Every structure is written in C-alpha cells, then in structure tokens.
GUVEX-989383 format. One line per field, with one value per atom (N, C-alpha, C): residue number from 1; residue in three letters; atom name; x, y, z. Coordinates in pm, whole numbers, plus 50000, padded with zeros to 5 digits. Atoms other than C-alpha are relative to their C-alpha. Layout:
<recs>
num = (NUM|...)
residu = (ALA|...)
atome = (CA|...)
xx = (X|...)
yy = (Y|...)
zz = (Z|...)
</recs>
This chain:
<recs>
num = (1|1|1|2|2|2|3|3|3|4|4|4|5|5|5|6|6|6|7|7|7|8|8|8|9|9|9|10|10|10|11|11|11|12|12|12|13|13|13|14|14|14|15|15|15|16|16|16|17|17|17|18|18|18|19|19|19|20|20|20|21|21|21|22|22|22|23|23|23|24|24|24|25|25|25|26|26|26|27|27|27|28|28|28|29|29|29|30|30|30|31|31|31|32|32|32|33|33|33|34|34|34|35|35|35|36|36|36|37|37|37|38|38|38|39|39|39|40|40|40|41|41|41|42|42|42|43|43|43|44|44|44|45|45|45|46|46|46|47|47|47|48|48|48|49|49|49|50|50|50|51|51|51|52|52|52|53|53|53|54|54|54|55|55|55|56|56|56|57|57|57|58|58|58|59|59|59|60|60|60|61|61|61|62|62|62|63|63|63|64|64|64|65|65|65|66|66|66|67|67|67|68|68|68|69|69|69|70|70|70|71|71|71|72|72|72|73|73|73|74|74|74|75|75|75|76|76|76|77|77|77|78|78|78|79|79|79|80|80|80|81|81|81|82|82|82|83|83|83|84|84|84|85|85|85|86|86|86|87|87|87|88|88|88|89|89|89|90|90|90|91|91|91|92|92|92|93|93|93|94|94|94|95|95|95|96|96|96|97|97|97|98|98|98|99|99|99|100|100|100|101|101|101|102|102|102|103|103|103|104|104|104|105|105|105|106|106|106|107|107|107|108|108|108|109|109|109|110|110|110|111|111|111|112|112|112|113|113|113|114|114|114|115|115|115|116|116|116|117|117|117|118|118|118|119|119|119|120|120|120|121|121|121|122|122|122|123|123|123|124|124|124|125|125|125|126|126|126|127|127|127|128|128|128|129|129|129|130|130|130|131|131|131|132|132|132|133|133|133|134|134|134|135|135|135|136|136|136|137|137|137|138|138|138|139|139|139|140|140|140|141|141|141|142|142|142|143|143|143|144|144|144|145|145|145|146|146|146|147|147|147|148|148|148|149|149|149|150|150|150|151|151|151|152|152|152|153|153|153|154|154|154|155|155|155|156|156|156|157|157|157|158|158|158|159|159|159|160|160|160|161|161|161|162|162|162|163|163|163|164|164|164|165|165|165|166|166|166|167|167|167|168|168|168|169|169|169|170|170|170|171|171|171|172|172|172|173|173|173|174|174|174|175|175|175|176|176|176|177|177|177|178|178|178|179|179|179|180|180|180|181|181|181|182|182|182|183|183|183|184|184|184|185|185|185|186|186|186|187|187|187|188|188|188|189|189|189|190|190|190|191|191|191|192|192|192|193|193|193|194|194|194|195|195|195|196|196|196|197|197|197|198|198|198|199|199|199|200|200|200|201|201|201|202|202|202|203|203|203|204|204|204|205|205|205|206|206|206|207|207|207|208|208|208|209|209|209|210|210|210|211|211|211|212|212|212|213|213|213|214|214|214|215|215|215|216|216|216|217|217|217|218|218|218|219|219|219|220|220|220|221|221|221|222|222|222|223|223|223|224|224|224|225|225|225|226|226|226|227|227|227|228|228|228|229|229|229|230|230|230)
residu = (MET|MET|MET|LYS|LYS|LYS|ARG|ARG|ARG|LEU|LEU|LEU|PHE|PHE|PHE|PRO|PRO|PRO|ILE|ILE|ILE|PHE|PHE|PHE|GLY|GLY|GLY|LEU|LEU|LEU|LEU|LEU|LEU|THR|THR|THR|GLY|GLY|GLY|VAL|VAL|VAL|LEU|LEU|LEU|LEU|LEU|LEU|SER|SER|SER|TYR|TYR|TYR|ALA|ALA|ALA|LEU|LEU|LEU|TYR|TYR|TYR|LEU|LEU|LEU|ALA|ALA|ALA|LEU|LEU|LEU|ASP|ASP|ASP|VAL|VAL|VAL|ALA|ALA|ALA|PRO|PRO|PRO|THR|THR|THR|GLU|GLU|GLU|GLN|GLN|GLN|THR|THR|THR|MET|MET|MET|GLY|GLY|GLY|ASP|ASP|ASP|VAL|VAL|VAL|GLN|GLN|GLN|ARG|ARG|ARG|ILE|ILE|ILE|PHE|PHE|PHE|TYR|TYR|TYR|TYR|TYR|TYR|HIS|HIS|HIS|VAL|VAL|VAL|PRO|PRO|PRO|SER|SER|SER|ALA|ALA|ALA|TRP|TRP|TRP|THR|THR|THR|ALA|ALA|ALA|PHE|PHE|PHE|LEU|LEU|LEU|LEU|LEU|LEU|PHE|PHE|PHE|PHE|PHE|PHE|ILE|ILE|ILE|ASN|ASN|ASN|PHE|PHE|PHE|ALA|ALA|ALA|ALA|ALA|ALA|SER|SER|SER|VAL|VAL|VAL|VAL|VAL|VAL|TYR|TYR|TYR|LEU|LEU|LEU|ILE|ILE|ILE|ARG|ARG|ARG|ARG|ARG|ARG|ASN|ASN|ASN|MET|MET|MET|LYS|LYS|LYS|ALA|ALA|ALA|ASP|ASP|ASP|VAL|VAL|VAL|VAL|VAL|VAL|ALA|ALA|ALA|LEU|LEU|LEU|VAL|VAL|VAL|ALA|ALA|ALA|ALA|ALA|ALA|GLU|GLU|GLU|ILE|ILE|ILE|GLY|GLY|GLY|VAL|VAL|VAL|VAL|VAL|VAL|PHE|PHE|PHE|CYS|CYS|CYS|THR|THR|THR|VAL|VAL|VAL|VAL|VAL|VAL|LEU|LEU|LEU|VAL|VAL|VAL|THR|THR|THR|GLY|GLY|GLY|PRO|PRO|PRO|ILE|ILE|ILE|TRP|TRP|TRP|ALA|ALA|ALA|ARG|ARG|ARG|PRO|PRO|PRO|VAL|VAL|VAL|TRP|TRP|TRP|GLY|GLY|GLY|ILE|ILE|ILE|TRP|TRP|TRP|TRP|TRP|TRP|THR|THR|THR|TRP|TRP|TRP|ASP|ASP|ASP|LEU|LEU|LEU|ARG|ARG|ARG|LEU|LEU|LEU|THR|THR|THR|LEU|LEU|LEU|THR|THR|THR|LEU|LEU|LEU|VAL|VAL|VAL|LEU|LEU|LEU|TRP|TRP|TRP|LEU|LEU|LEU|ILE|ILE|ILE|TYR|TYR|TYR|VAL|VAL|VAL|SER|SER|SER|TYR|TYR|TYR|LEU|LEU|LEU|MET|MET|MET|LEU|LEU|LEU|ARG|ARG|ARG|ARG|ARG|ARG|PHE|PHE|PHE|SER|SER|SER|SER|SER|SER|SER|SER|SER|GLY|GLY|GLY|GLN|GLN|GLN|THR|THR|THR|PRO|PRO|PRO|GLN|GLN|GLN|ILE|ILE|ILE|ALA|ALA|ALA|ALA|ALA|ALA|VAL|VAL|VAL|LEU|LEU|LEU|ALA|ALA|ALA|VAL|VAL|VAL|LEU|LEU|LEU|GLY|GLY|GLY|ALA|ALA|ALA|LEU|LEU|LEU|ASP|ASP|ASP|VAL|VAL|VAL|PRO|PRO|PRO|LEU|LEU|LEU|VAL|VAL|VAL|TYR|TYR|TYR|PHE|PHE|PHE|SER|SER|SER|ILE|ILE|ILE|TRP|TRP|TRP|PHE|PHE|PHE|PHE|PHE|PHE|ARG|ARG|ARG|THR|THR|THR|GLN|GLN|GLN|HIS|HIS|HIS|PRO|PRO|PRO|GLN|GLN|GLN|PRO|PRO|PRO|VAL|VAL|VAL|ILE|ILE|ILE|GLY|GLY|GLY|GLY|GLY|GLY|GLY|GLY|GLY|GLY|GLY|GLY|SER|SER|SER|ILE|ILE|ILE|ASP|ASP|ASP|PRO|PRO|PRO|ARG|ARG|ARG|MET|MET|MET|LEU|LEU|LEU|HIS|HIS|HIS|VAL|VAL|VAL|LEU|LEU|LEU|LEU|LEU|LEU|ILE|ILE|ILE|ASN|ASN|ASN|TRP|TRP|TRP|ALA|ALA|ALA|ALA|ALA|ALA|PHE|PHE|PHE|SER|SER|SER|CYS|CYS|CYS|LEU|LEU|LEU|ALA|ALA|ALA|VAL|VAL|VAL|MET|MET|MET|MET|MET|MET|PHE|PHE|PHE|TRP|TRP|TRP|SER|SER|SER|ARG|ARG|ARG|TYR|TYR|TYR|HIS|HIS|HIS|LEU|LEU|LEU|GLU|GLU|GLU|VAL|VAL|VAL|ILE|ILE|ILE|LYS|LYS|LYS|ARG|ARG|ARG|GLU|GLU|GLU|VAL|VAL|VAL|ASP|ASP|ASP|ASP|ASP|ASP|THR|THR|THR|GLN|GLN|GLN|ALA|ALA|ALA|LEU|LEU|LEU|GLU|GLU|GLU|ALA|ALA|ALA|LEU|LEU|LEU|LEU|LEU|LEU|GLU|GLU|GLU|THR|THR|THR|PRO|PRO|PRO|ARG|ARG|ARG|GLY|GLY|GLY|PRO|PRO|PRO|ARG|ARG|ARG)
atome = (N|CA|C|N|CA|C|N|CA|C|N|CA|C|N|CA|C|N|CA|C|N|CA|C|N|CA|C|N|CA|C|N|CA|C|N|CA|C|N|CA|C|N|CA|C|N|CA|C|N|CA|C|N|CA|C|N|CA|C|N|CA|C|N|CA|C|N|CA|C|N|CA|C|N|CA|C|N|CA|C|N|CA|C|N|CA|C|N|CA|C|N|CA|C|N|CA|C|N|CA|C|N|CA|C|N|CA|C|N|CA|C|N|CA|C|N|CA|C|N|CA|C|N|CA|C|N|CA|C|N|CA|C|N|CA|C|N|CA|C|N|CA|C|N|CA|C|N|CA|C|N|CA|C|N|CA|C|N|CA|C|N|CA|C|N|CA|C|N|CA|C|N|CA|C|N|CA|C|N|CA|C|N|CA|C|N|CA|C|N|CA|C|N|CA|C|N|CA|C|N|CA|C|N|CA|C|N|CA|C|N|CA|C|N|CA|C|N|CA|C|N|CA|C|N|CA|C|N|CA|C|N|CA|C|N|CA|C|N|CA|C|N|CA|C|N|CA|C|N|CA|C|N|CA|C|N|CA|C|N|CA|C|N|CA|C|N|CA|C|N|CA|C|N|CA|C|N|CA|C|N|CA|C|N|CA|C|N|CA|C|N|CA|C|N|CA|C|N|CA|C|N|CA|C|N|CA|C|N|CA|C|N|CA|C|N|CA|C|N|CA|C|N|CA|C|N|CA|C|N|CA|C|N|CA|C|N|CA|C|N|CA|C|N|CA|C|N|CA|C|N|CA|C|N|CA|C|N|CA|C|N|CA|C|N|CA|C|N|CA|C|N|CA|C|N|CA|C|N|CA|C|N|CA|C|N|CA|C|N|CA|C|N|CA|C|N|CA|C|N|CA|C|N|CA|C|N|CA|C|N|CA|C|N|CA|C|N|CA|C|N|CA|C|N|CA|C|N|CA|C|N|CA|C|N|CA|C|N|CA|C|N|CA|C|N|CA|C|N|CA|C|N|CA|C|N|CA|C|N|CA|C|N|CA|C|N|CA|C|N|CA|C|N|CA|C|N|CA|C|N|CA|C|N|CA|C|N|CA|C|N|CA|C|N|CA|C|N|CA|C|N|CA|C|N|CA|C|N|CA|C|N|CA|C|N|CA|C|N|CA|C|N|CA|C|N|CA|C|N|CA|C|N|CA|C|N|CA|C|N|CA|C|N|CA|C|N|CA|C|N|CA|C|N|CA|C|N|CA|C|N|CA|C|N|CA|C|N|CA|C|N|CA|C|N|CA|C|N|CA|C|N|CA|C|N|CA|C|N|CA|C|N|CA|C|N|CA|C|N|CA|C|N|CA|C|N|CA|C|N|CA|C|N|CA|C|N|CA|C|N|CA|C|N|CA|C|N|CA|C|N|CA|C|N|CA|C|N|CA|C|N|CA|C|N|CA|C|N|CA|C|N|CA|C|N|CA|C|N|CA|C|N|CA|C|N|CA|C|N|CA|C|N|CA|C|N|CA|C|N|CA|C|N|CA|C|N|CA|C|N|CA|C|N|CA|C|N|CA|C|N|CA|C|N|CA|C|N|CA|C|N|CA|C|N|CA|C|N|CA|C|N|CA|C|N|CA|C|N|CA|C|N|CA|C|N|CA|C|N|CA|C|N|CA|C|N|CA|C|N|CA|C|N|CA|C|N|CA|C|N|CA|C|N|CA|C|N|CA|C|N|CA|C|N|CA|C|N|CA|C|N|CA|C|N|CA|C|N|CA|C|N|CA|C|N|CA|C|N|CA|C|N|CA|C)
xx = (49912|47101|49969|50037|46901|50055|49947|47017|50150|49855|47379|50039|49966|47362|50037|49961|47359|50134|49872|47646|50115|49896|47846|50021|49990|47767|50079|49927|47894|50149|49859|48215|50067|49944|48264|50028|49978|48223|50123|49883|48480|50128|49882|48721|50035|49975|48680|50061|49946|48746|50144|49863|49053|50093|49919|49179|50030|49979|49131|50107|49900|49331|50140|49868|49613|50052|49957|49619|50045|49972|49624|50103|49916|49825|50114|49901|50013|50097|49913|50148|50109|49892|50488|49978|50014|50505|50100|49914|50643|50097|49896|50972|49987|50004|50916|49870|50131|50544|49940|50055|50472|49862|50130|50122|49901|50096|49944|50002|49990|50067|49900|50091|49824|49870|50118|49546|50016|49967|49720|49919|50069|49542|49850|50139|49205|49995|49995|49302|50023|49965|49460|49895|50104|49207|49871|50118|48925|50017|49973|49088|49991|50004|49139|49858|50138|48781|49917|50071|48647|50035|49959|48851|49931|50063|48713|49852|50143|48355|49976|50015|48405|50025|49980|48539|49875|50124|48225|49893|50093|48019|50026|49961|48210|49957|50034|48165|49849|50146|47795|49939|50051|47740|50021|49975|47900|49900|50098|47678|49862|50132|47372|49988|50005|47459|49986|50006|47494|49868|50114|47203|49874|50112|46975|49944|50038|46971|49974|50036|46790|50092|49914|47004|50138|49871|47321|49990|50020|47178|49996|50004|47105|50139|49863|47457|50084|49924|47603|49965|50044|47395|50051|49959|47469|50151|49854|47841|50046|49964|47857|49970|50037|47675|50102|49906|47904|50140|49869|48210|50019|49993|48131|50021|49981|48108|50147|49860|48456|50093|49919|48596|49993|50014|48459|50091|49909|48649|50144|49865|48964|50026|49983|48909|49998|50004|48840|50127|49881|49126|50129|49878|49378|50044|49960|49374|50033|49969|49367|50143|49863|49688|50098|49908|49837|50032|49981|49792|50123|49881|50054|50128|49882|50283|50048|49964|50276|49986|50022|50166|49881|50118|49857|49893|50110|49514|49988|50023|49505|50099|49919|49728|49953|50049|49641|50103|49913|49870|49924|50064|49802|49908|50084|49675|49880|50111|49465|49894|50094|49311|49922|50067|49235|49902|50092|49077|49874|50115|48855|49913|50074|48758|49923|50066|48678|49875|50114|48452|49888|50100|48276|49929|50061|48216|49892|50097|48043|49889|50109|47849|49905|50083|47726|49918|50070|47636|49879|50109|47427|49892|50099|47259|49917|50074|47166|49898|50092|47015|49887|50100|46830|49897|50088|46683|49948|50049|46638|49889|50113|46305|49987|50004|46385|50014|49988|46347|50139|49864|46700|50104|49906|46854|50097|49905|47000|50108|49900|47170|50100|49911|47308|50095|49918|47430|50105|49903|47596|50116|49893|47787|50090|49922|47894|50089|49922|48010|50121|49890|48219|50109|49903|48384|50067|49944|48429|50101|49908|48604|50141|49867|48890|50087|49924|48990|50064|49946|49055|50147|49857|49381|50086|49923|49486|50035|49974|49450|50109|49909|49636|50142|49867|49926|50061|49949|49966|50131|49876|50240|50107|49900|50413|50079|49938|50484|50023|49983|50469|50052|49949|50650|49891|50105|50389|50042|49973|50383|49951|50053|50190|50109|49898|50403|49994|49993|50518|49920|50079|50315|50079|49933|50391|50024|49983|50359|50033|49958|50558|50033|49974|50659|50114|49885|50977|49977|50029|50805|50039|49969|50869|49917|50079|50685|50047|49967|50764|49902|50090|50624|49888|50104|50435|49892|50097|50271|49916|50071|50181|49896|50093|50020|49876|50112|49802|49918|50069|49720|49906|50080|49595|49881|50112|49383|49894|50097|49223|49928|50067|49154|49897|50096|48991|49877|50113|48776|49913|50075|48677|49926|50065|48600|49876|50117|48370|49890|50099|48198|49932|50056|48153|49904|50089|48003|49868|50122|47754|49913|50073|47657|49939|50047|47628|49882|50104|47418|49868|50121|47171|49940|50050|47147|49947|50046|47109|49858|50133|46811|49896|50091|46656|49961|50027|46687|49911|50083|46538|49855|50135|46239|49935|50052|46198|49951|50040|46186|49877|50117|45938|49875|50113|45713|49961|50029|45744|49928|50065|45653|49857|50135|45355|49907|50082|45229|49968|50024|45271|49895|50098|45074|49861|50130|44797|49941|50049|44774|49947|50044|44745|49866|50125|44470|49883|50105|44280|49961|50031|44284|49864|50135|43918|50004|50006|43840|49888|50101|43650|49884|50115|43311|50036|49973|43316|49908)
yy = (49904|84605|50013|49987|84624|49886|50115|84275|50012|49986|84370|50103|49891|84676|49951|50048|84488|49926|50072|84267|50099|49898|84567|50078|49931|84742|49920|50087|84445|49997|50001|84428|50134|49868|84802|50014|49997|84770|49920|50083|84490|50072|49930|84692|50121|49885|85002|49956|50052|84795|49955|50046|84636|50118|49880|84976|50071|49939|85113|49924|50082|84823|50026|49973|84883|50137|49863|85258|50015|49979|85228|49903|50102|84911|49949|50062|84788|50101|49899|85105|50043|49957|85209|50140|49869|85506|50097|49898|85820|50053|49970|85914|50140|49861|86291|50035|49960|86330|49899|50101|86004|49953|50060|85855|50098|49905|86179|49997|50007|86122|49900|50102|85830|50059|49933|86078|50021|49993|86099|49900|50106|85775|50029|49957|85954|50135|49866|86308|49994|50005|86224|49924|50066|85961|50081|49915|86202|50108|49896|86471|49941|50062|86235|49965|50037|86112|50124|49874|86469|50051|49954|86563|49918|50087|86262|50034|49967|86352|50136|49869|86715|49992|50021|86594|49940|50057|86383|50108|49888|86690|50089|49918|86889|49934|50069|86625|49993|50008|86578|50136|49865|86955|50040|49972|86986|49925|50079|86705|50064|49939|86877|50128|49875|87213|49973|50031|87043|49933|50083|86797|50024|49980|86918|49865|50134|86559|49997|49999|86510|49912|50091|86215|50062|49933|86418|50105|49900|86691|49934|50072|86437|49954|50044|86294|50117|49881|86646|50040|49960|86728|49903|50101|86401|50001|49997|86416|50120|49881|86769|49981|50023|86668|49912|50093|86375|50057|49936|86568|50099|49905|86837|49926|50079|86567|49963|50042|86437|50121|49879|86789|50054|49959|86869|49917|50086|86569|50049|49947|86714|50123|49875|87053|49978|50029|86895|49927|50079|86642|50080|49921|86895|50077|49929|87125|49908|50095|86825|49949|50045|86707|50116|49887|87056|50049|49942|87153|49946|50049|86918|50010|49999|86940|50143|49862|87311|50091|49917|87440|50093|49916|87611|49915|50073|87494|50033|49955|87697|50108|49892|87913|50025|49969|88093|49961|50062|87867|49988|49998|87859|49880|50118|87501|49999|49997|87538|50100|49896|87859|49959|50043|87716|49887|50108|87408|50056|49935|87630|50068|49935|87827|49894|50109|87498|49954|50042|87393|50104|49892|87732|50005|49999|87712|49894|50108|87377|50008|49972|87471|50103|49901|87773|49933|50076|87536|49928|50075|87322|50093|49904|87626|50054|49955|87748|49895|50107|87409|49983|50024|87396|50113|49888|87744|50078|49929|87870|49920|50066|87791|50040|49956|87944|49880|50105|87729|49994|49996|87834|49951|50039|87703|49890|50104|87380|50052|49946|87576|50089|49912|87840|49918|50085|87570|49926|50070|87382|50091|49904|87694|50023|49983|87749|49879|50121|87387|49994|49999|87421|50098|49901|87737|49955|50046|87587|49889|50111|87282|50049|49946|87509|50009|49990|87532|49868|50131|87157|49984|50010|87155|50103|49900|87475|49947|50059|87296|49893|50114|86988|50045|49962|87163|50116|49883|87449|49971|50031|87268|49947|50040|87156|50121|49885|87504|50119|49890|87726|49947|50038|87715|50025|49989|87644|49924|50070|87521|49856|50135|87215|49905|50096|86898|49979|50028|86811|49874|50118|86551|49872|50126|86195|49915|50073|86064|50101|49903|86257|50133|49866|86619|50009|49995|86537|49939|50061|86368|49853|50143|86019|49945|50065|85767|49856|50139|85435|49910|50089|85154|49941|50055|85013|50104|49893|85350|50019|49985|85376|49890|50113|85031|50027|49971|85133|50117|49883|85468|49960|50040|85304|49914|50081|85051|50088|49906|85333|50078|49929|85520|49910|50095|85208|49988|50010|85181|50125|49874|85549|50010|49996|85514|49912|50089|85219|50065|49929|85423|50109|49894|85710|49941|50066|85469|49964|50034|85346|50123|49877|85699|50055|49949|85799|49917|50092|85494|50030|49976|85556|50137|49863|85932|50021|49985|85905|49946|50059|85671|50079|49919|85882|50128|49876|86198|49974|50033|86027|49979|50024|85908|50131|49871|86255|50082|49921|86418|49939|50063|86162|50033|49964|86231|50145|49857|86607|50022|49986|86573|49949|50055|86354|50093|49908|86596|50126|49881|86890|49971|50037|86705|49985|50016|86611|50135|49866|86971|50073|49935|87088|49945|50063|86838|50034|49971|86926|50147|49857|87299|50022|49980|87403|50095|49916|87549|50104|49894|87872|49974|50017|87906|50030|49981|87877|50108)
zz = (49934|93808|50149|49860|94130|50084|49927|94228|50023|49987|94173|50106|49908|94398|50140|49866|94735|49999|50009|94617|49987|50016|94502|50129|49872|94830|50102|49908|95028|49967|50041|94825|50030|49968|94868|50148|49855|95245|50041|49971|95253|49956|50051|95040|50086|49913|95258|50133|49874|95571|49983|50027|95416|49979|50023|95300|50132|49869|95653|50079|49931|95796|49945|50061|95548|50041|49970|95618|50144|49858|95998|50056|49938|96055|49912|50089|95749|49942|50062|95587|50096|49911|95723|50054|49938|95958|49937|50059|95795|50105|49902|95965|50057|49954|95987|50071|49947|96053|50096|49911|96231|49955|50032|96249|49940|50055|96158|49848|50145|95804|49941|50051|95775|49946|50057|95701|49850|50142|95364|49918|50073|95266|49985|50017|95294|49930|50058|95197|49848|50143|94860|49918|50079|94740|49991|50006|94831|49894|50100|94616|49859|50132|94322|49959|50029|94346|49968|50028|94360|49861|50132|94053|49890|50098|93865|49984|50004|93956|49935|50063|93855|49850|50144|93519|49937|50049|93476|49989|50004|93562|49879|50115|93299|49869|50124|93028|49979|50012|93102|49971|50024|93105|49854|50141|92761|49913|50076|92630|50009|49983|92777|49918|50076|92618|49851|50143|92280|49963|50038|92287|50083|49908|92571|50048|49957|92694|50150|49859|93027|50083|49924|93134|50024|49983|93076|50110|49895|93298|50137|49873|93572|50041|49972|93545|50051|49958|93574|50143|49867|93880|50107|49900|94063|50019|49990|93983|50083|49923|94124|50148|49859|94444|50070|49935|94518|49998|50004|94406|50113|49888|94663|50132|49878|94932|50017|49990|94854|50012|49988|94812|50142|49860|95159|50089|49924|95296|49985|50024|95137|50087|49926|95300|50152|49856|95641|50043|49962|95645|49983|50022|95511|50124|49878|95816|50118|49893|96052|49985|50028|95886|50019|49999|95864|50141|49866|96230|50071|49931|96381|49916|50088|96076|49974|50029|95988|50121|49883|96326|49987|50023|96178|49932|50064|96065|49852|50137|95745|49964|50055|95530|49858|50133|95212|49894|50099|95016|49867|50130|94640|49979|50023|94627|50094|49905|94940|49957|50042|94813|49876|50122|94470|50027|49964|94630|50066|49938|94843|49894|50109|94531|49921|50072|94354|50075|49917|94642|49995|50005|94640|49866|50133|94265|49991|50015|94288|50104|49906|94601|49938|50069|94402|49890|50104|94118|50059|49937|94355|50053|49952|94510|49885|50119|94163|49959|50039|94081|50100|49895|94412|50011|49966|94445|49880|50118|94089|49934|50064|93925|49853|50139|93588|49906|50099|93280|49939|50054|93182|50101|49895|93505|49956|50041|93355|49906|50092|93076|50072|49925|93312|50088|49914|93551|49919|50085|93266|49961|50033|93161|50122|49878|93523|50025|49980|93542|49906|50097|93227|50043|49954|93360|50130|49874|93707|49984|50023|93566|49968|50030|93458|50125|49875|93825|50039|49961|93851|49959|50033|93650|50072|49924|93828|50139|49869|94162|49989|50012|94041|49969|50046|93870|50078|49927|94118|50070|49929|94312|49906|50098|93993|49950|50065|93862|50093|49906|94170|50132|49869|94502|50103|49899|94770|50125|49876|95126|49995|50014|95016|49953|50045|94972|49850|50143|94622|49968|50036|94428|50024|49968|94534|49876|50125|94178|49892|50100|93918|50063|49952|93948|50098|49911|94135|50136|49871|94428|50003|49985|94563|50115|49899|94778|50015|49973|94942|49924|50077|94721|50086|49912|95023|50026|49982|95082|49874|50126|94714|49984|50008|94729|50085|49911|95025|49946|50056|94862|49886|50116|94542|50042|49953|94731|50065|49941|94931|49892|50110|94609|49932|50059|94464|50089|49906|94779|49993|50008|94762|49867|50131|94391|49999|49991|94461|50082|49920|94731|49917|50085|94484|49897|50096|94229|50065|49927|94490|50023|49975|94584|49871|50129|94219|49950|50046|94133|50072|49920|94416|49969|50019|94366|49859|50138|93987|49985|50013|94008|50080|49921|94283|49927|50074|94072|49879|50115|93766|50044|49948|93972|50042|49956|94124|49881|50116|93782|49932|50059|93653|50082|49913|93954|49979|50021|93905|49867|50132|93536|50004|49988|93621|50075|49922|93885|49921|50082|93648|49893|50103|93377|50062|49934|93623|50038|49964|93746|49878|50123|93387|49953|50044|93309|50092|49905|93625|50004|50002|93557|49936|50057|93507|49882|50119|93170|50015|49994|93139|49906|50090|92964|49857|50143|92590|49941)
</recs>
C-alpha cells in the first residue's frame, strides 16, 4: 500500500490539474453570471465530498457504538476532520460567489444557515475529541456524530422543498445544466474525491500510529511506577 501512495498522489495531482484546466478554460461561460460562475466547479464538488465524508463518519460512529471497534472510531474521527476541511471550502467559496451575484456576502438563507450549523456541529465534534480526556469521550462523540448527520439531508433537500435564495439543484429537483458543464463538474468531483482519499489515507495511518504510541507510553509508565513496600 505504501508503494501505491506516491503513484496515487501523482495521478491525483494530474487529475486536479486537468480539472482546473477544464473549469477555467474549457467549460462554457454562464450567460448571466459570467466567469464568476466557474467557482461552481469547486463549491459544489466540495459540498458533495463533505457530505460523503460526514456519511462515513456517521456509519463508522454507528459501528463503534455497537462494537466498540477502535478502527471504526479512527475512521469516524478522520472522516470528520477531512469533512470539516471541505465544508470550510464550501462556506468560503459560497460568499465569494454570492457577492457579485446577489450583491451581499451572506444572507440567512435556509441552506446557508443549515450548512453553517452542520459545520459548527462537526467542529464541536472535533473539539470534543481534542480537549476531552474522559474515557467516555469516543462514545459521546459517536452519539453527537449520529445526531449531527441528521443535518446533512436537511442541507441537501432544503432547496427542494422550500423557497430559498440559493439556486435550485443542477441535477434533479427541477434544475438543469449544460451537458458540458456537467462533464466538467463530475471530473472536478472525481478529482476532489481522490484528494479526499489521499488525505484520509495519510491521516488514518497517522492516527493509528499515534494511538499505538500513546498506548505504549501508557504501558511503560505503568510498568515504571514504583511499588510501595510490602
């Protein structure tokens, strides 16, 4: 697996470069918004990738609550970390896109608000994992992850069932998209997904090693503890 990582990294870099070229040069210019619309090819794939990672976090958290499996807990933690990264990209690119189109950086639109709430939930999850030293922290975090995952479908379907300022979905839900734009969008999503896999792969192995080191140090400290007189 270690030998495959550099090859996969190289292919991911090539795919990201190709996706960037398609987004900036090949994709047709949107008639109403102009070139600013090209941020769409980063905003939407980042959202889809974040949703996928939060689903992985949800599934791994359920497995951990049932089986108390350490690997499931690591998967949940890593998925949440990388999901927050991509969700942050969504929250940053959204206002950049909105400013020239809507005339404002932010509005308390339903989808925007729910996305911000989603980001806050998983940031809270990570803060709990980072700063709590309780032995029950993994279980509490897993419950929080399961509850937080309920916000993902709310974010996705908010513009399907409610009238919001956010554009309608480009796939389904009454939306439409130029086939050339859809082609570029899917390639960018594939590139972002490969990047997420790389990040997940690296962070997972790092977390496993960290826990093994922590366990070893705890065992050594226990063995080195001086015993009192008998």
